C-alpha positions as a Python dict, from the first residue, in 0.01 Angstrom:
ca = {
    (1, 'M'): (0, 0, 0),
    (2, 'P'): (19, 176, 338),
    (3, 'T'): (-280, 130, 567),
    (4, 'A'): (-390, 396, 813),
    (5, 'M'): (-543, 321, 1152),
    (6, 'A'): (-906, 408, 1195),
    (7, 'N'): (-979, 738, 1362),
    (8, 'N'): (-1289, 595, 1529),
    (9, 'D'): (-1335, 295, 1762),
    (10, 'T'): (-1341, -41, 1587),
    (11, 'T'): (-1523, -349, 1715),
    (12, 'L'): (-1353, -671, 1615),
    (13, 'P'): (-1506, -1014, 1693),
    (14, 'M'): (-1231, -1243, 1830),
    (15, 'K'): (-1206, -1596, 1963),
    (16, 'F'): (-951, -1769, 2188),
    (17, 'A'): (-805, -2116, 2235),
    (18, 'L'): (-549, -2290, 2453),
    (19, 'S'): (-293, -2541, 2326),
    (20, 'C'): (-121, -2795, 2557),
    (21, 'H'): (250, -2853, 2486),
    (22, 'N'): (367, -3042, 2797),
    (23, 'P'): (180, -3234, 2929),
    (24, 'T'): (51, -3290, 2580),
    (25, 'T'): (-314, -3332, 2682),
    (26, 'N'): (-551, -3170, 2925),
    (27, 'A'): (-661, -3321, 3256),
    (28, 'G'): (-1015, -3189, 3237),
    (29, 'V'): (-943, -2836, 3362),
    (30, 'Q'): (-1074, -2544, 3157),
    (31, 'A'): (-899, -2209, 3162),
    (32, 'T'): (-1109, -1896, 3216),
    (33, 'Y'): (-1070, -1551, 3067),
    (34, 'N'): (-1222, -1213, 3138),
    (35, 'I'): (-1364, -970, 2888),
    (36, 'S'): (-1390, -663, 3111),
    (37, 'S'): (-1590, -793, 3409),
    (38, 'T'): (-1735, -1094, 3230),
    (39, 'V'): (-1573, -1431, 3312),
    (40, 'L'): (-1586, -1685, 3032),
    (41, 'A'): (-1461, -2045, 3013),
    (42, 'L'): (-1224, -2159, 2742),
    (43, 'P'): (-1280, -2501, 2590),
    (44, 'L'): (-1031, -2769, 2688),
    (45, 'C'): (-690, -2729, 2527),
    (46, 'E'): (-578, -2858, 2188),
    (47, 'P'): (-336, -3152, 2244),
    (48, 'N'): (31, -3182, 2143),
    (49, 'G'): (91, -2808, 2111),
    (50, 'A'): (-109, -2799, 1786),
    (51, 'I'): (-294, -2499, 1643),
    (52, 'P'): (-663, -2590, 1617),
    (53, 'A'): (-843, -2557, 1287),
    (54, 'Q'): (-1071, -2256, 1259),
    (55, 'T'): (-1375, -2480, 1283),
    (56, 'S'): (-1245, -2673, 1586),
    (57, 'S'): (-1447, -2683, 1907),
    (58, 'T'): (-1124, -2588, 2088),
    (59, 'W'): (-1199, -2225, 2000),
    (60, 'S'): (-1422, -2013, 2217),
    (61, 'G'): (-1715, -1824, 2075),
    (62, 'L'): (-1657, -1484, 1917),
    (63, 'N'): (-1627, -1192, 2156),
    (64, 'N'): (-1660, -828, 2052),
    (65, 'I'): (-1333, -654, 2134),
    (66, 'V'): (-1328, -275, 2094),
    (67, 'F'): (-1009, -115, 1959),
    (68, 'G'): (-991, 256, 2024),
    (69, 'G'): (-948, 497, 1740),
    (70, 'G'): (-589, 567, 1644),
    (71, 'T'): (-439, 269, 1835),
    (72, 'P'): (-374, -95, 1750),
    (73, 'S'): (-439, -201, 2111),
    (74, 'T'): (-755, -253, 2307),
    (75, 'K'): (-831, -110, 2648),
    (76, 'V'): (-1043, -413, 2730),
    (77, 'E'): (-910, -590, 3042),
    (78, 'F'): (-817, -946, 2951),
    (79, 'Q'): (-721, -1196, 3223),
    (80, 'L'): (-637, -1560, 3166),
    (81, 'R'): (-654, -1803, 3458),
    (82, 'Y'): (-554, -2165, 3419),
    (83, 'Q'): (-584, -2372, 3739),
    (84, 'D'): (-360, -2648, 3619),
    (85, 'V'): (4, -2692, 3533),
    (86, 'G'): (214, -2738, 3223),
    (87, 'R'): (356, -2555, 2925),
    (88, 'V'): (63, -2403, 2736),
    (89, 'E'): (-2, -2145, 2465),
    (90, 'L'): (-286, -1896, 2429),
    (91, 'L'): (-408, -1845, 2072),
    (92, 'M'): (-639, -1578, 1935),
    (93, 'S'): (-810, -1529, 1598),
    (94, 'D'): (-1050, -1288, 1437),
    (95, 'K'): (-1348, -1399, 1232),
    (96, 'D'): (-1141, -1387, 915),
    (97, 'G'): (-882, -1635, 1046),
    (98, 'R'): (-606, -1385, 1122),
    (99, 'M'): (-425, -1528, 1426),
    (100, 'G'): (-199, -1424, 1710),
    (101, 'T'): (-29, -1608, 1999),
    (102, 'T'): (134, -1545, 2333),
    (103, 'G'): (393, -1810, 2258),
    (104, 'S'): (424, -2102, 2499),
    (105, 'F'): (458, -2030, 2871),
    (106, 'V'): (463, -2238, 3189),
    (107, 'S'): (175, -2254, 3434),
    (108, 'R'): (343, -2384, 3752),
    (109, 'P'): (225, -2492, 4098),
    (110, 'E'): (241, -2240, 4375),
    (111, 'K'): (356, -2505, 4624),
    (112, 'L'): (380, -2868, 4723),
    (113, 'V'): (181, -2989, 5023),
    (114, 'L'): (299, -3281, 5236),
    (115, 'L'): (21, -3486, 5397),
    (116, 'P'): (146, -3739, 5654),
    (117, 'S'): (-72, -4018, 5788),
    (118, 'S'): (-366, -3897, 5997),
    (119, 'M'): (-207, -4067, 6298),
    (120, 'N'): (51, -3789, 6304),
    (121, 'T'): (-31, -3511, 6552),
    (122, 'A'): (313, -3353, 6592),
    (123, 'K'): (298, -2979, 6654),
    (124, 'T'): (522, -2690, 6553),
    (125, 'P'): (733, -2617, 6753),
    (126, 'T'): (770, -2969, 6879),
    (127, 'S'): (857, -3123, 7216),
    (128, 'A'): (967, -3457, 7360),
    (129, 'T'): (614, -3512, 7492),
    (130, 'E'): (445, -3538, 7152),
    (131, 'T'): (187, -3814, 7123),
    (132, 'R'): (341, -4137, 6994),
    (133, 'F'): (321, -4174, 6616),
    (134, 'V'): (479, -4500, 6493),
    (135, 'R'): (763, -4720, 6615),
    (136, 'A'): (1118, -4650, 6505),
    (137, 'G'): (1163, -4826, 6171),
    (138, 'E'): (789, -4888, 6126),
    (139, 'Q'): (654, -4789, 5787),
    (140, 'F'): (403, -4507, 5761),
    (141, 'S'): (217, -4349, 5472),
    (142, 'M'): (243, -3998, 5333),
    (143, 'S'): (122, -3818, 5021),
    (144, 'V'): (219, -3501, 4841),
    (145, 'Q'): (8, -3269, 4628),
    (146, 'A'): (88, -2991, 4381),
    (147, 'R'): (-147, -2696, 4434),
    (148, 'M'): (-217, -2377, 4246),
    (149, 'V'): (-267, -2035, 4403),
    (150, 'G'): (-582, -2025, 4616),
    (151, 'M'): (-667, -2390, 4552),
    (152, 'S'): (-716, -2661, 4815),
    (153, 'T'): (-726, -2939, 4556),
    (154, 'P'): (-430, -3069, 4354),
    (155, 'A'): (-343, -2969, 3999),
    (156, 'P'): (-436, -3287, 3806),
    (157, 'N'): (-187, -3247, 3519),
    (158, 'F'): (111, -3242, 3758),
    (159, 'G'): (311, -3558, 3698),
    (160, 'R'): (184, -3613, 3343),
    (161, 'E'): (475, -3431, 3181),
    (162, 'T'): (674, -3602, 2906),
    (163, 'E'): (942, -3654, 3172),
    (164, 'P'): (729, -3702, 3486),
    (165, 'V'): (834, -3500, 3787),
    (166, 'A'): (941, -3657, 4116),
    (167, 'V'): (945, -3513, 4466),
    (168, 'A'): (1231, -3549, 4714),
    (169, 'V'): (1166, -3535, 5089),
    (170, 'I'): (1429, -3389, 5323),
    (171, 'A'): (1418, -3490, 5691),
    (172, 'T'): (1590, -3290, 5967),
    (173, 'P'): (1554, -3278, 6347),
    (174, 'A'): (1240, -3081, 6435),
    (175, 'K'): (1272, -2750, 6616),
    (176, 'I'): (1156, -2695, 6972),
    (177, 'E'): (1050, -2370, 7136),
    (178, 'G'): (1337, -2126, 7092),
    (179, 'G'): (1446, -2265, 6756),
    (180, 'G'): (1686, -2539, 6869),
    (181, 'P'): (1652, -2913, 6804),
    (182, 'L'): (1553, -3183, 7050),
    (183, 'P'): (1886, -3231, 7236),
    (184, 'A'): (1863, -3611, 7228),
    (185, 'M'): (1854, -3607, 6847),
    (186, 'V'): (2178, -3410, 6812),
    (187, 'A'): (2381, -3524, 7113),
    (188, 'D'): (2648, -3663, 6876),
    (189, 'R'): (2656, -3352, 6655),
    (190, 'V'): (2836, -3021, 6673),
    (191, 'P'): (2603, -2717, 6665),
    (192, 'D'): (2684, -2642, 6300),
    (193, 'D'): (2550, -2986, 6205),
    (194, 'W'): (2235, -2985, 6418),
    (195, 'F'): (2000, -2936, 6126),
    (196, 'K'): (2177, -3139, 5863),
    (197, 'P'): (1946, -3398, 5702),
    (198, 'V'): (1898, -3737, 5865),
    (199, 'T'): (1822, -4061, 5685),
    (200, 'M'): (1455, -4139, 5632),
    (201, 'R'): (1361, -4430, 5410),
    (202, 'G'): (1077, -4433, 5160),
    (203, 'S'): (960, -4263, 4841),
    (204, 'F'): (649, -4152, 4658),
    (205, 'G'): (497, -4345, 4373),
    (206, 'A'): (386, -4192, 4044),
    (207, 'F'): (153, -3891, 4046),
    (208, 'A'): (-211, -3942, 3962),
    (209, 'G'): (-451, -3651, 3962),
    (210, 'G'): (-181, -3425, 4105),
    (211, 'T'): (-119, -3648, 4408),
    (212, 'A'): (158, -3900, 4477),
    (213, 'A'): (154, -4138, 4772),
    (214, 'G'): (402, -4364, 4946),
    (215, 'S'): (349, -4620, 5221),
    (216, 'D'): (708, -4724, 5291),
    (217, 'F'): (841, -4421, 5476),
    (218, 'A'): (1034, -4504, 5793),
    (219, 'Y'): (1276, -4344, 6038),
    (220, 'D'): (1511, -4579, 6220),
    (221, 'D'): (1537, -4391, 6550),
    (222, 'V'): (1328, -4205, 6806),
    (223, 'G'): (1236, -3837, 6799),
    (224, 'V'): (1040, -3589, 6588),
    (225, 'L'): (1134, -3498, 6230),
    (226, 'Q'): (1078, -3184, 6029),
    (227, 'L'): (996, -3281, 5671),
    (228, 'D'): (1046, -3054, 5373),
    (229, 'A'): (1001, -3134, 5006),
    (230, 'Q'): (1109, -3003, 4669),
    (231, 'L'): (1128, -3124, 4312),
    (232, 'A'): (1395, -3389, 4273),
    (233, 'S'): (1515, -3211, 3957),
    (234, 'R'): (1485, -2871, 4133),
    (235, 'D'): (1313, -2733, 3825),
    (236, 'Y'): (964, -2742, 3675),
    (237, 'L'): (975, -2716, 3295),
    (238, 'G'): (1241, -2448, 3312),
    (239, 'S'): (1046, -2227, 3555),
    (240, 'G'): (1241, -2309, 3873),
    (241, 'N'): (1195, -2521, 4181),
    (242, 'V'): (871, -2583, 4372),
    (243, 'F'): (880, -2631, 4751),
    (244, 'A'): (657, -2762, 5028),
    (245, 'A'): (595, -2593, 5359),
    (246, 'S'): (762, -2776, 5649),
    (247, 'V'): (559, -3029, 5846),
    (248, 'N'): (662, -3207, 6167),
    (249, 'V'): (618, -3585, 6196),
    (250, 'G'): (652, -3796, 6511),
    (251, 'R'): (703, -3886, 6789),
    (252, 'F'): (882, -4204, 6680),
    (253, 'Y'): (925, -4440, 6977),
    (254, 'P'): (1106, -4771, 7047),
    (255, 'A'): (970, -5088, 6892),
    (256, 'W'): (1087, -5301, 7184),
    (257, 'F'): (1364, -5346, 7439),
    (258, 'N'): (1629, -5612, 7430),
    (259, 'V'): (1741, -5729, 7774),
    (260, 'T'): (2076, -5906, 7797),
    (261, 'V'): (2166, -6077, 8124),
    (262, 'T'): (2516, -6179, 8234),
    (263, 'G'): (2545, -6392, 8545),
    (264, 'P'): (2863, -6406, 8753),
    (265, 'M'): (2933, -6766, 8649),
    (266, 'D'): (2870, -7010, 8369),
    (267, 'C'): (2585, -7256, 8402),
    (268, 'V'): (2682, -7603, 8521),
    (269, 'A'): (2512, -7927, 8432),
    (270, 'A'): (2392, -7981, 8786),
    (271, 'A'): (2191, -7658, 8777),
    (272, 'G'): (1975, -7788, 8493),
    (273, 'C'): (1995, -7471, 8281),
    (274, 'P'): (1789, -7500, 7961),
    (275, 'S'): (2028, -7582, 7680),
    (276, 'A'): (1791, -7563, 7383),
    (277, 'A'): (1705, -7228, 7231),
    (278, 'T'): (1357, -7106, 7321),
    (279, 'A'): (1232, -6837, 7085),
    (280, 'P'): (1285, -6549, 7108),
    (281, 'V'): (1575, -6602, 7350),
    (282, 'S'): (1885, -6814, 7344),
    (283, 'A'): (1966, -7097, 7581),
    (284, 'I'): (2058, -6995, 7936),
    (285, 'K'): (2435, -6985, 7967),
    (286, 'T'): (2501, -6810, 8298),
    (287, 'M'): (2377, -6842, 8653),
    (288, 'A'): (2390, -6678, 8995),
    (289, 'Y'): (2323, -6786, 9348),
    (290, 'S'): (2023, -6665, 9538),
    (291, 'G'): (2091, -6305, 9638),
    (292, 'Q'): (2406, -6279, 9428),
    (293, 'P'): (2408, -5971, 9199),
    (294, 'F'): (2404, -6027, 8825),
    (295, 'S'): (2434, -5770, 8546),
    (296, 'Y'): (2187, -5682, 8274),
    (297, 'K'): (2173, -5438, 7986),
    (298, 'V'): (1861, -5279, 7837),
    (299, 'S'): (1875, -5172, 7472),
    (300, 'A'): (1605, -4965, 7300),
    (301, 'M'): (1548, -5123, 6960),
    (302, 'G'): (1388, -5030, 6629),
    (303, 'M'): (1200, -5246, 6379),
    (304, 'A'): (1525, -5287, 6184),
    (305, 'N'): (1669, -5454, 6496),
    (306, 'T'): (1916, -5171, 6552),
    (307, 'V'): (1988, -4986, 6876),
    (308, 'L'): (1817, -4646, 6888),
    (309, 'R'): (2095, -4398, 6964),
    (310, 'N'): (1852, -4109, 7019),
    (311, 'Y'): (1693, -4292, 7314),
    (312, 'R'): (1859, -4073, 7578),
    (313, 'L'): (1814, -3743, 7759),
    (314, 'E'): (1457, -3613, 7716),
    (315, 'L'): (1359, -3890, 7471),
    (316, 'A'): (1434, -4169, 7720),
    (317, 'H'): (1198, -4282, 7997),
    (318, 'D'): (1232, -4477, 8317),
    (319, 'V'): (1218, -4849, 8243),
    (320, 'N'): (1070, -5095, 8490),
    (321, 'M'): (1223, -5442, 8510),
    (322, 'G'): (1049, -5761, 8612),
    (323, 'A'): (1121, -6133, 8641),
    (324, 'Y'): (885, -6372, 8462),
    (325, 'T'): (847, -6747, 8425),
    (326, 'A'): (878, -6753, 8045),
    (327, 'P'): (1018, -6543, 7761),
    (328, 'N'): (777, -6252, 7707),
    (329, 'G'): (554, -6414, 7966),
    (330, 'T'): (298, -6248, 8189),
    (331, 'T'): (336, -6468, 8496),
    (332, 'V'): (568, -6316, 8753),
    (333, 'Q'): (848, -6544, 8866),
    (334, 'D'): (843, -6561, 9247),
    (335, 'T'): (930, -6925, 9309),
    (336, 'P'): (1049, -7117, 9497),
    (337, 'V'): (826, -7036, 9791),
    (338, 'S'): (844, -7137, 10154),
    (339, 'G'): (498, -7140, 10302),
    (340, 'T'): (361, -6797, 10210),
    (341, 'T'): (706, -6642, 10161),
    (342, 'K'): (796, -6589, 9797),
    (343, 'S'): (1124, -6532, 9622),
    (344, 'V'): (1203, -6167, 9546),
    (345, 'F'): (1348, -5993, 9238),
    (346, 'G'): (1549, -5702, 9377),
    (347, 'G'): (1837, -5466, 9320),
    (348, 'T'): (1788, -5212, 9041),
    (349, 'T'): (1435, -5291, 8927),
    (350, 'T'): (1377, -4952, 8762),
    (351, 'V'): (1637, -4818, 8522),
    (352, 'P'): (1618, -4436, 8530),
    (353, 'A'): (1600, -4251, 8201),
    (354, 'S'): (1918, -4064, 8292),
    (355, 'R'): (2116, -4388, 8272),
    (356, 'F'): (2054, -4440, 7900),
    (357, 'V'): (2348, -4351, 7677),
    (358, 'A'): (2305, -4388, 7300),
    (359, 'G'): (2006, -4614, 7355),
    (360, 'E'): (2150, -4850, 7616),
    (361, 'A'): (2166, -4869, 7996),
    (362, 'S'): (2327, -5119, 8232),
    (363, 'A'): (2243, -5215, 8589),
    (364, 'S'): (2253, -5506, 8831),
    (365, 'A'): (1985, -5700, 9014),
    (366, 'T'): (1936, -5997, 9245),
    (367, 'Y'): (1693, -6282, 9279),
    (368, 'T'): (1659, -6402, 9638),
    (369, 'F'): (1495, -6718, 9765),
    (370, 'P'): (1315, -6725, 10104),
    (371, 'A'): (1546, -6747, 10404),
    (372, 'A'): (1412, -7091, 10494),
    (373, 'L'): (1556, -7225, 10169),
    (374, 'R'): (1909, -7103, 10226),
    (375, 'Y'): (2188, -7354, 10224),
    (376, 'A'): (2248, -7501, 10568),
    (377, 'W'): (2562, -7692, 10661),
    (378, 'G'): (2488, -8060, 10691),
    (379, 'S'): (2155, -8050, 10514),
    (380, 'S'): (2089, -8310, 10252),
    (381, 'A'): (2073, -8235, 9883),
    (382, 'T'): (1708, -8337, 9871),
    (383, 'S'): (1614, -8046, 10097),
    (384, 'W'): (1762, -7780, 9872),
    (385, 'A'): (1540, -7581, 9638),
    (386, 'T'): (1555, -7668, 9270),
    (387, 'P'): (1722, -7400, 9053),
    (388, 'I'): (1476, -7181, 8863),
    (389, 'S'): (1488, -6972, 8547),
    (390, 'A'): (1383, -6606, 8565),
    (391, 'Y'): (1327, -6417, 8239),
    (392, 'L'): (1381, -6041, 8264),
    (393, 'R'): (1151, -5803, 8082),
    (394, 'A'): (1170, -5426, 8046),
    (395, 'V'): (861, -5205, 8030),
    (396, 'E'): (878, -4831, 7962),
    (397, 'A'): (716, -4658, 8257),
    (398, 'A'): (556, -4381, 8050),
    (399, 'G'): (539, -4498, 7690),
    (400, 'G'): (437, -4861, 7734),
    (401, 'T'): (713, -5011, 7516),
    (402, 'T'): (807, -5356, 7642),
    (403, 'S'): (1065, -5624, 7575),
    (404, 'R'): (1046, -5833, 7266),
    (405, 'R'): (1349, -6024, 7381),
    (406, 'S'): (1396, -6112, 7748),
    (407, 'E'): (1712, -6281, 7863),
    (408, 'P'): (1693, -6538, 8145),
    (409, 'Q'): (1887, -6575, 8466),
    (410, 'R'): (1932, -6907, 8645),
    (411, 'S'): (1934, -6888, 9026),
    (412, 'R'): (2059, -7140, 9281),
    (413, 'A'): (1971, -7146, 9652),
    (414, 'A'): (2326, -7168, 9789),
    (415, 'F'): (2626, -6944, 9833),
    (416, 'G'): (2886, -7190, 9708),
    (417, 'W'): (2930, -7549, 9623),
    (418, 'C'): (3165, -7841, 9642),
    (419, 'W'): (3156, -8095, 9365),
    (420, 'A'): (3147, -8385, 9610),
    (421, 'V'): (2813, -8265, 9745),
    (422, 'P'): (2504, -8355, 9540),
    (423, 'M'): (2365, -8021, 9413),
    (424, 'C'): (2000, -8097, 9338),
    (425, 'R'): (1759, -8362, 9225),
    (426, 'R'): (1855, -8286, 8864),
    (427, 'C'): (2209, -8423, 8909),
    (428, 'R'): (2290, -8669, 8634),
    (429, 'R'): (2462, -8909, 8875),
    (430, 'R'): (2492, -8936, 9249),
    (431, 'P'): (2847, -8931, 9391),
    (432, 'T'): (2969, -9255, 9539),
    (433, 'R'): (3094, -9072, 9848),
    (434, 'R'): (2917, -8783, 10021),
    (435, 'S'): (3216, -8574, 10111),
    (436, 'R'): (3180, -8306, 10378),
    (437, 'C'): (3394, -8057, 10186),
    (438, 'R'): (3334, -7694, 10277),
    (439, 'P'): (3153, -7483, 10017),
    (440, 'R'): (3331, -7172, 9886),
    (441, 'R'): (3197, -6862, 10058),
    (442, 'S'): (3146, -6521, 9904),
    (443, 'S'): (3059, -6172, 10020),
    (444, 'T'): (2711, -6214, 9872),
    (445, 'A'): (2620, -6519, 10078),
    (446, 'H'): (2286, -6567, 10242),
}
C-alpha cells in the first residue's frame, strides 16, 4: 500500500555505529560525530566489518533527528570525524531496528613524516658547511609516522592492515641556495641526472602505534641528502599513495684517511726495515734517504672501507700531514737528533682541498736528518745515524677527521751506498774488506 510522507516535521530517534573492515580491529581511537553544533563520541568500532547487534555497546545512544515535512531527508548537519586510518563503515539505525549504511570507505593519512636522529641539524636549503652528522657509512636511526589532518601524533592503526604497509625512502642530493645540488655530489653526473636517487642503505621495521623505526640507515659517501618517502606499494587500501615532506640529512663526513707511502727504493736488509705486519699497517717495504723526496697518497674513506668519491670541491678540506713514531701514534717523529737539532718532516705537509679528485690526493714529502749526521766521505759506519721509521698521518684541518691507517717511510742518513761499506750497526754481517768504493750520488743529496 502506498505511503505518503508526513506534511509536518517528524522527529526520529536514531543511533550510529562504526564497523572496522581493514584493519579488522580498532586501535583505541573513537570517531566523533556532530548533531548540529553538538559533538558526540562514537563507541569504538565493531571488529571484522560486522554489523553490531541492536543491543551491542558499539551503538551510540539515540539522538533525535528532525525530518522536515514533505521530505525524506534531514536538514540536521551531520559530520563524522575519525582520527585514525583504515577501511571503515558508518551504520545507522532507528529505534525500531531499521538500518542504513554509508558502505565501506577508506580513512587515509594526510601525510608521512620522516624523523631523522636528533643529531641531524641539516637545513633547507643546504650548504657544504652543515654541522657534521655521522661518518660516511656509519649507521643512524630514523623513524616515520603516518599522521591525520591537523594531528601531531601518529595514526595508531596504520600498519595493522591485513597486508601491512611499508614505507620506501628515496635519497637524492640535497639542494643548495638557487635550487642546484652540492657540486661535489654530482661532479660525475650530467645535469639531467643531478637529482636521480643515490644509494642509501637501511629500512624501517614494522609499524607499531603508527610509527616505524630503523637504526641501520647509512650513506656510503660524504655530502647532504634530501630524503623523501612514500608507500612502497604506492597505494593505501585503494585510495592512492601517501607521501612525506622532504627532509635534509647530513653532513656525512669521512670516517678516516688512508695514507699510502711509496719510497723511491725498496727496503734493504741493512736498513733494518720492520718486516712483520704491525696493525693497522703493513710491513715497511720502501725507503728513502734523508732529504730524498718520497710520494704519498691520501684517501678519504668510509666505514665500508671504500674511497669517498664525493670528497672533492667544496666537500673536501685541507689535510695536514705529520710524521709519527708509531702507527696512529701521538708522538711526533723528529729523530735522530744532533745536540738540540732535530730531524724535519718537510715538503708538502698540507694537502690542499683543491688537490682531491674523487676522494684521493697525491703529493711528495721529505724527511731530513740534521746536517751533522750527513754522510761524510771516510767516516766509519759506527758514526752514521741508525735508520728510523716515520709513520705518516693525515688530519683534516677543519673537520678533525684523522688517519685510521698510516703508512710508514724508512729514512737513511746518506745519499748513496756501496755494498762494500758497512751501512749501520744493524748489518747482519761485517764485510771482510772495507772497500773505499764511491757511493752513488743523486740530485737529492745532502
